[in-house]
DRENDO-1510 file (C-alpha; in Angstrom, 1 decimal, always signed):
<recs>
REC; n; res; u; v; w
REC; 1; SER; -30.8; -8.1; -18.9 .
REC; 2; LYS; -27.6; -6.0; -19.5 .
REC; 3; ALA; -27.7; -2.7; -22.0 .
REC; 4; SER; -25.7; -3.1; -24.7 .
REC; 5; HIS; -23.1; -0.4; -26.0 .
REC; 6; PRO; -22.0; -0.7; -29.8 .
REC; 7; HIS; -19.1; +1.4; -31.0 .
REC; 8; GLY; -17.9; +3.0; -28.3 .
REC; 9; SER; -20.8; +4.5; -26.9 .
REC; 10; GLY; -20.3; +3.2; -23.7 .
REC; 11; ALA; -17.0; +5.4; -23.0 .
REC; 12; SER; -17.1; +9.1; -21.7 .
REC; 13; VAL; -17.3; +12.1; -22.7 .
REC; 14; LEU; -13.8; +12.7; -21.8 .
REC; 15; GLU; -13.1; +9.3; -23.4 .
REC; 16; HIS; -14.7; +10.7; -26.4 .
REC; 17; VAL; -12.7; +13.9; -26.3 .
REC; 18; LEU; -9.3; +12.0; -25.7 .
REC; 19; GLY; -9.7; +9.5; -28.5 .
REC; 20; ASP; -6.5; +7.5; -28.0 .
REC; 21; GLU; -4.9; +10.0; -26.5 .
REC; 22; ALA; -3.4; +9.5; -23.0 .
REC; 23; THR; -3.8; +13.0; -21.8 .
REC; 24; MET; -5.7; +15.7; -23.3 .
REC; 25; PRO; -3.6; +17.6; -26.1 .
REC; 26; ALA; -3.4; +21.5; -26.0 .
REC; 27; GLU; -6.0; +21.9; -29.0 .
REC; 28; ARG; -8.8; +19.8; -27.8 .
REC; 29; GLY; -8.9; +21.4; -24.0 .
REC; 30; VAL; -6.3; +21.8; -20.5 .
REC; 31; PHE; -4.7; +19.2; -18.9 .
REC; 32; LEU; -3.8; +20.3; -15.3 .
REC; 33; ASP; -0.3; +19.0; -15.1 .
REC; 34; VAL; +0.3; +19.9; -11.4 .
REC; 35; THR; -0.4; +17.4; -8.7 .
REC; 36; ARG; -0.4; +19.2; -5.4 .
REC; 37; ARG; -1.0; +15.7; -3.3 .
REC; 38; MET; +1.7; +13.3; -4.3 .
REC; 39; HIS; +5.4; +13.4; -3.3 .
REC; 40; PRO; +7.6; +13.3; -6.3 .
REC; 41; ASP; +8.6; +9.6; -5.7 .
REC; 42; VAL; +4.9; +8.7; -6.1 .
REC; 43; CYS; +3.9; +11.1; -8.7 .
REC; 44; ARG; +6.9; +9.7; -11.1 .
REC; 45; PHE; +5.2; +6.5; -11.4 .
REC; 46; ILE; +1.9; +7.8; -12.0 .
REC; 47; SER; +3.2; +10.4; -14.1 .
REC; 48; GLU; +5.4; +8.2; -16.6 .
REC; 49; ARG; +2.5; +5.3; -16.7 .
REC; 50; VAL; -0.7; +7.4; -17.1 .
REC; 51; TYR; -0.3; +10.6; -17.9 .
REC; 52; ASP; +2.8; +10.5; -20.5 .
REC; 53; GLY; +5.5; +11.7; -18.1 .
REC; 54; ARG; +3.4; +15.1; -17.9 .
REC; 55; LEU; +2.2; +15.5; -14.6 .
REC; 56; VAL; +4.5; +17.1; -11.8 .
REC; 57; SER; +4.2; +17.5; -7.9 .
REC; 58; HIS; +4.1; +20.7; -6.9 .
REC; 59; GLU; +7.1; +22.2; -5.3 .
REC; 60; SER; +5.4; +21.8; -1.5 .
REC; 61; CYS; +5.1; +18.1; -1.8 .
REC; 62; ALA; +8.3; +17.3; -2.1 .
REC; 63; GLN; +8.6; +18.4; +2.0 .
REC; 64; GLN; +6.2; +15.5; +2.6 .
REC; 65; THR; +7.8; +12.4; +4.4 .
REC; 66; THR; +7.6; +9.6; +6.4 .
REC; 67; GLU; +10.1; +8.2; +8.9 .
REC; 68; PHE; +10.0; +5.4; +6.3 .
REC; 69; GLY; +10.7; +7.3; +3.7 .
REC; 70; THR; +8.6; +7.9; +0.7 .
REC; 71; GLY; +7.8; +6.4; -2.7 .
REC; 72; LEU; +6.6; +3.1; -3.8 .
REC; 73; ARG; +6.9; -0.2; -1.9 .
REC; 74; TRP; +6.0; -3.8; -2.7 .
REC; 75; VAL; +5.0; -6.3; -0.4 .
REC; 76; PRO; +5.3; -9.7; -1.7 .
REC; 77; VAL; +3.1; -12.2; +0.3 .
REC; 78; ARG; +2.9; -15.7; -0.8 .
REC; 79; HIS; -0.3; -17.5; -1.0 .
REC; 80; GLU; -2.2; -20.1; -3.5 .
REC; 81; GLY; -6.1; -20.4; -4.2 .
REC; 82; ARG; -7.0; -17.0; -2.9 .
REC; 83; SER; -9.7; -15.0; -5.1 .
REC; 84; THR; -11.6; -12.3; -3.5 .
REC; 85; GLU; -10.4; -12.4; -0.4 .
REC; 86; SER; -7.0; -13.0; +1.2 .
REC; 87; VAL; -6.0; -13.7; +5.0 .
REC; 88; GLU; -2.2; -13.7; +3.8 .
REC; 89; GLU; -2.5; -10.0; +2.8 .
REC; 90; ALA; -4.6; -8.9; +5.2 .
REC; 91; GLU; -1.9; -10.1; +7.9 .
REC; 92; ALA; +0.4; -8.5; +5.7 .
REC; 93; VAL; -0.9; -5.1; +5.8 .
REC; 94; ALA; -2.4; -5.4; +9.6 .
REC; 95; ARG; +1.6; -5.7; +10.3 .
REC; 96; GLU; +2.5; -2.9; +8.3 .
REC; 97; VAL; -0.3; -0.6; +9.4 .
REC; 98; ASP; +0.6; -1.2; +13.3 .
REC; 99; ARG; +4.3; -0.5; +12.6 .
REC; 100; LEU; +3.1; +3.1; +11.2 .
REC; 101; LEU; +0.7; +4.1; +13.8 .
REC; 102; GLY; +2.2; +6.9; +15.9 .
REC; 103; THR; +5.2; +7.4; +13.8 .
REC; 104; ASP; +6.3; +10.9; +12.9 .
REC; 105; TRP; +5.2; +12.3; +9.2 .
REC; 106; THR; +5.4; +15.6; +7.8 .
REC; 107; ASN; +2.8; +17.3; +5.4 .
REC; 108; GLN; +3.3; +19.5; +2.5 .
REC; 109; ARG; +3.3; +22.8; +4.7 .
REC; 110; GLY; +6.2; +21.1; +6.7 .
REC; 111; GLU; +4.2; +20.4; +10.0 .
REC; 112; THR; +5.4; +17.3; +11.7 .
REC; 113; ARG; +2.8; +15.2; +13.6 .
REC; 114; PRO; +2.4; +11.1; +14.5 .
REC; 115; LEU; +0.9; +9.2; +12.0 .
REC; 116; GLU; -3.3; +8.7; +13.1 .
REC; 117; ALA; -5.4; +5.4; +11.7 .
REC; 118; SER; -7.1; +8.3; +9.5 .
REC; 119; ASP; -3.7; +9.0; +7.8 .
REC; 120; ILE; -3.7; +5.6; +6.5 .
REC; 121; MET; -6.0; +4.3; +3.7 .
REC; 122; VAL; -6.9; +0.6; +2.4 .
REC; 123; VAL; -7.9; -0.4; -1.2 .
REC; 124; ALA; -8.8; -3.5; -2.3 .
REC; 125; PRO; -10.7; -4.7; -5.6 .
REC; 126; TYR; -13.2; -6.8; -3.9 .
REC; 127; ASN; -15.4; -6.5; -1.3 .
REC; 128; ASP; -14.7; -9.4; +0.5 .
REC; 129; GLN; -11.1; -8.1; +1.1 .
REC; 130; VAL; -12.6; -4.8; +2.1 .
REC; 131; ASN; -14.8; -6.7; +4.5 .
REC; 132; LEU; -12.1; -9.5; +5.8 .
REC; 133; MET; -9.3; -6.1; +6.5 .
REC; 134; ARG; -12.1; -4.6; +8.7 .
REC; 135; VAL; -12.5; -7.5; +10.6 .
REC; 136; THR; -8.8; -7.9; +10.5 .
REC; 137; PHE; -8.6; -4.3; +12.3 .
REC; 138; GLU; -11.1; -4.4; +14.0 .
REC; 139; ALA; -9.4; -7.6; +15.8 .
REC; 140; GLN; -6.3; -5.9; +16.3 .
REC; 141; GLY; -7.6; -2.4; +17.6 .
REC; 142; MET; -7.3; -0.3; +14.5 .
REC; 143; ALA; -10.5; -0.3; +13.4 .
REC; 144; GLY; -10.2; +3.6; +12.7 .
REC; 145; VAL; -8.5; +2.6; +9.4 .
REC; 146; PRO; -10.4; +3.7; +6.1 .
REC; 147; VAL; -10.9; +0.4; +4.0 .
REC; 148; GLY; -13.0; +0.2; +0.8 .
REC; 149; THR; -12.9; -0.2; -3.1 .
REC; 150; VAL; -11.2; +2.3; -5.7 .
REC; 151; ASP; -14.6; +3.8; -6.1 .
REC; 152; ARG; -15.4; +4.8; -2.3 .
REC; 153; PHE; -11.7; +6.7; -2.2 .
REC; 154; GLN; -12.2; +8.6; -5.4 .
REC; 155; GLY; -11.1; +12.6; -5.1 .
REC; 156; GLN; -9.6; +11.3; -1.4 .
REC; 157; GLU; -6.1; +11.0; -0.5 .
REC; 158; ALA; -4.0; +10.0; +2.8 .
REC; 159; ALA; -0.6; +10.3; +3.8 .
REC; 160; VAL; +0.1; +6.0; +3.6 .
REC; 161; VAL; -1.8; +4.2; +1.0 .
REC; 162; PHE; -1.8; +0.5; +0.9 .
REC; 163; TYR; -3.6; -1.6; -2.4 .
REC; 164; THR; -3.7; -5.1; -1.7 .
REC; 165; MET; -4.2; -7.3; -5.0 .
REC; 166; THR; -6.1; -10.0; -3.1 .
REC; 167; ALA; -6.0; -12.6; -6.3 .
REC; 168; SER; -3.4; -15.5; -5.9 .
REC; 169; SER; -3.0; -15.2; -9.6 .
REC; 170; ALA; -4.7; -14.1; -12.8 .
REC; 171; SER; -6.4; -17.7; -13.1 .
REC; 172; ASP; -7.9; -16.8; -9.5 .
REC; 173; ALA; -8.8; -13.5; -10.3 .
REC; 174; PRO; -13.0; -13.9; -11.3 .
REC; 175; ARG; -13.5; -11.0; -13.1 .
REC; 176; GLY; -10.1; -11.7; -15.3 .
REC; 177; ILE; -7.2; -9.7; -15.3 .
REC; 178; ASP; -9.0; -6.2; -17.1 .
REC; 179; PHE; -10.3; -5.7; -14.0 .
REC; 180; LEU; -7.5; -6.5; -11.5 .
REC; 181; PHE; -4.9; -5.0; -13.9 .
REC; 182; SER; -7.0; -1.6; -14.6 .
REC; 183; GLN; -4.8; +1.3; -15.1 .
REC; 184; ASN; -7.3; +3.2; -13.9 .
REC; 185; ARG; -7.8; +1.4; -11.0 .
REC; 186; LEU; -4.0; +0.9; -10.2 .
REC; 187; ASN; -3.8; +4.5; -10.8 .
REC; 188; VAL; -7.0; +5.3; -8.6 .
REC; 189; ALA; -5.3; +3.1; -5.4 .
REC; 190; ILE; -1.8; +4.5; -5.6 .
REC; 191; SER; -2.4; +8.4; -6.4 .
REC; 192; ARG; -4.1; +8.9; -3.2 .
REC; 193; ALA; -1.1; +8.7; -1.3 .
REC; 194; ARG; +1.1; +11.6; -0.5 .
REC; 195; CYS; +4.1; +10.0; +0.4 .
REC; 196; LEU; +3.9; +6.2; +0.7 .
REC; 197; ALA; +2.2; +3.7; -1.7 .
REC; 198; TYR; +2.1; +0.3; -0.4 .
REC; 199; LEU; +1.4; -2.9; -3.2 .
REC; 200; VAL; +0.9; -6.2; -1.5 .
REC; 201; SER; +0.4; -9.1; -3.8 .
REC; 202; THR; +1.6; -12.3; -4.6 .
REC; 203; PRO; +5.1; -12.6; -6.7 .
REC; 204; GLN; +3.1; -15.1; -9.0 .
REC; 205; LEU; +0.6; -12.7; -9.7 .
REC; 206; VAL; +2.7; -11.1; -13.1 .
REC; 207; ASN; +3.2; -14.7; -14.1 .
REC; 208; VAL; +0.8; -14.4; -16.6 .
REC; 209; LYS; +0.3; -14.6; -20.5 .
REC; 210; ALA; -0.9; -11.7; -22.0 .
REC; 211; GLY; -2.9; -12.4; -24.9 .
REC; 212; SER; -3.8; -9.0; -26.0 .
REC; 213; LEU; -1.6; -5.5; -26.8 .
REC; 214; SER; -4.0; -4.1; -24.3 .
REC; 215; ALA; -3.2; -6.7; -21.2 .
REC; 216; MET; +0.6; -6.6; -22.1 .
REC; 217; ARG; +0.0; -2.9; -21.2 .
REC; 218; LEU; -1.7; -3.7; -17.6 .
REC; 219; LEU; +1.1; -6.1; -16.6 .
REC; 220; ALA; +3.6; -3.6; -17.3 .
REC; 221; ASN; +2.4; -1.4; -15.3 .
REC; 222; LEU; +3.0; -4.0; -12.2 .
REC; 223; CYS; +5.8; -5.0; -13.3 .
REC; 224; ALA; +7.4; -1.1; -13.4 .
REC; 225; PHE; +5.3; -0.5; -9.9 .
REC; 226; ARG; +7.1; -3.5; -8.4 .
REC; 227; ASP; +10.8; -2.3; -10.4 .
REC; 228; GLN; +10.6; +1.1; -8.9 .
REC; 229; ALA; +9.9; +0.3; -5.5 .
REC; 230; THR; +12.5; -2.2; -5.5 .
REC; 231; ARG; +14.7; +0.9; -6.6 .
REC; 232; GLN; +13.4; +3.3; -3.9 .
REC; 233; GLY; +14.1; +0.9; -1.0 .
REC; 234; CYS; +11.5; -1.2; -0.6 .
REC; 235; PRO; +12.0; -3.2; +2.9 .
REC; 236; PHE; +10.7; -6.6; +1.6 .
REC; 237; GLY; +12.3; -5.8; -2.0 .
REC; 238; SER; +13.2; -8.9; -4.2 .
REC; 239; ASP; +11.6; -12.2; -3.0 .
REC; 240; ARG; +14.9; -14.3; -3.3 .
REC; 241; ALA; +13.7; -17.0; -0.2 .
REC; 242; GLY; +10.6; -17.8; -1.9 .
REC; 243; VAL; +8.8; -17.0; +1.3 .
REC; 244; SER; +8.2; -12.4; +2.2 .
REC; 245; LEU; +10.4; -11.2; +5.0 .
REC; 246; PRO; +7.6; -10.3; +7.0 .
REC; 247; THR; +6.9; -14.3; +7.2 .
REC; 248; ALA; +9.9; -15.2; +7.6 .
REC; 249; LEU; +10.7; -12.6; +10.7 .
REC; 250; ARG; +7.3; -13.6; +12.4 .
REC; 251; LYS; +8.4; -17.0; +12.0 .
REC; 252; GLU; +12.3; -16.3; +13.6 .
REC; 253; SER; +10.0; -14.2; +16.3 .
REC; 254; HIS; +7.6; -16.7; +17.1 .
REC; 255; GLY; +8.2; -17.7; +21.0 .
REC; 256; ARG; +11.5; -16.1; +21.6 .
REC; 257; ARG; +12.7; -12.4; +21.0 .
REC; 258; SER; +16.7; -11.7; +20.0 .
REC; 259; GLU; +18.7; -9.3; +22.1 .
REC; 260; ALA; +18.7; -7.5; +18.2 .
REC; 261; ASP; +15.0; -7.9; +18.3 .
REC; 262; LEU; +14.5; -6.0; +21.7 .
REC; 263; GLN; +17.2; -3.5; +20.8 .
REC; 264; GLY; +15.3; -2.2; +18.0 .
REC; 265; ALA; +17.6; -3.6; +15.1 .
REC; 266; GLY; +15.0; -4.4; +12.8 .
REC; 267; ASP; +13.3; -1.0; +12.8 .
REC; 268; HIS; +14.2; +1.5; +9.6 .
REC; 269; SER; +15.4; +4.2; +11.2 .
REC; 270; PRO; +17.7; +2.7; +13.6 .
REC; 271; GLY; +18.7; +4.7; +16.6 .
REC; 272; ARG; +16.1; +5.9; +16.9 .
REC; 273; PRO; +12.7; +5.7; +19.8 .
REC; 274; ARG; +9.9; +4.1; +18.5 .
REC; 275; SER; +7.1; +6.2; +18.4 .
REC; 276; ALA; +3.6; +4.0; +19.5 .
REC; 277; TRP; +0.0; +3.9; +18.5 .
REC; 278; ARG; -1.3; +2.3; +21.3 .
REC; 279; GLN; -0.3; -0.2; +24.7 .
REC; 280; HIS; -1.9; -3.4; +25.7 .
REC; 281; ARG; -5.3; -3.4; +25.9 .
REC; 282; GLY; -6.7; -2.4; +29.7 .
REC; 283; SER; -3.9; -0.2; +30.3 .
REC; 284; ALA; -4.4; +2.9; +32.6 .
REC; 285; ASP; -2.2; +5.3; +30.4 .
REC; 286; LEU; -5.2; +5.5; +28.0 .
REC; 287; SER; -8.4; +7.9; +28.7 .
REC; 288; GLY; -10.9; +8.8; +27.5 .
REC; 289; SER; -13.4; +7.1; +25.4 .
REC; 290; GLY; -14.1; +5.4; +21.7 .
REC; 291; HIS; -11.2; +3.1; +22.6 .
REC; 292; PRO; -11.3; -1.0; +23.6 .
REC; 293; SER; -9.4; -0.1; +26.6 .
REC; 294; GLY; -11.9; +2.5; +27.1 .
REC; 295; GLY; -9.8; +5.9; +25.7 .
REC; 296; ARG; -8.1; +7.1; +22.8 .
REC; 297; PRO; -4.7; +5.7; +23.1 .
REC; 298; ASN; -1.5; +8.1; +23.9 .
REC; 299; PRO; +0.4; +8.2; +20.1 .
REC; 300; ARG; +3.8; +8.8; +22.0 .
REC; 301; VAL; +3.6; +5.7; +24.2 .
REC; 302; PRO; +6.0; +2.7; +23.6 .
REC; 303; ARG; +3.8; +0.0; +22.5 .
REC; 304; PRO; +5.1; -4.0; +22.3 .
REC; 305; ARG; +5.8; -5.4; +19.0 .
REC; 306; ARG; +3.1; -8.3; +18.3 .
REC; 307; PHE; +4.5; -9.3; +14.7 .
REC; 308; GLY; +8.5; -9.5; +15.5 .
REC; 309; ALA; +11.2; -7.5; +14.0 .
REC; 310; GLY; +14.6; -8.3; +12.5 .
REC; 311; THR; +17.5; -7.1; +10.0 .
REC; 312; ARG; +17.1; -8.4; +6.6 .
REC; 313; GLU; +19.8; -10.4; +7.0 .
REC; 314; GLN; +18.5; -12.4; +9.9 .
REC; 315; ALA; +15.6; -13.6; +7.7 .
REC; 316; TRP; +17.6; -14.9; +5.2 .
REC; 317; ARG; +19.7; -16.7; +7.9 .
REC; 318; ILE; +16.3; -18.1; +9.3 .
REC; 319; LEU; +15.9; -19.3; +5.6 .
REC; 320; GLY; +19.1; -21.0; +4.8 .
REC; 321; ARG; +19.6; -19.1; +2.0 .
REC; 322; GLY; +22.1; -16.5; +3.2 .
REC; 323; GLY; +22.3; -12.7; +2.7 .
</recs>
């Protein structure tokens, strides 16, 4: 049988000390107000939503960056009836990871090198989604990307973090919004990121009636993330067309390649040669061991695009809604 914890006896020692305070008051203890992990564009959201605006980034974190920029990104994905696993979100995450691998990133010491699988982290709220993500990565030759629940990644970090919310709507979440929208879980997931933090979810996930003040606060955190992600130049930004741009671009590129696609017009860094994580399996340019094609991939060899690409304007034209 489950144990009961009446009158707040189930709270942690820290929760007892904090009481109703969000951060440690000076008269009760010490609050460590400087992070040496998060870029200011990531830290700002965490600081405002979780730590009363008291947390700041160390000056060295500002030089961290990627070819896709820094900060928050929201990837809207349409699906219905998904509860503890979402194929659509797994595919969306895999597409984004595929684009990131092999591109340059700069750490807090100013050192620049290609992003590897170990530099990316994928967090999911449910074990079913964790298992699905692993299968998806393995099928696409990206088995080295760390995937797990929030509990697994406590105290860890990565250059880029993805948080796949999985459930299609609040009513589809088996443990309710208190679990799925948990501020602690969102905090841990997003604050693992040094440069970029991606939130992957359906647009309708936040369409829920909050029945309490605490539920309103949880909902406000997700809304604030989406708002800041859009203002920071999220590549998929607002879901004007009612379908995620990755899906639109995939449909457009199915069976044909446009001239703009071949020229790399859909890159976030126009005019720059794309670094690559791998070639087709079986390529003679790969050597060593531990890779499906016989060795570790050369991160600087151009790779084919498997998911299609194009400009934002192309996507809206495809969907017949204009730019």
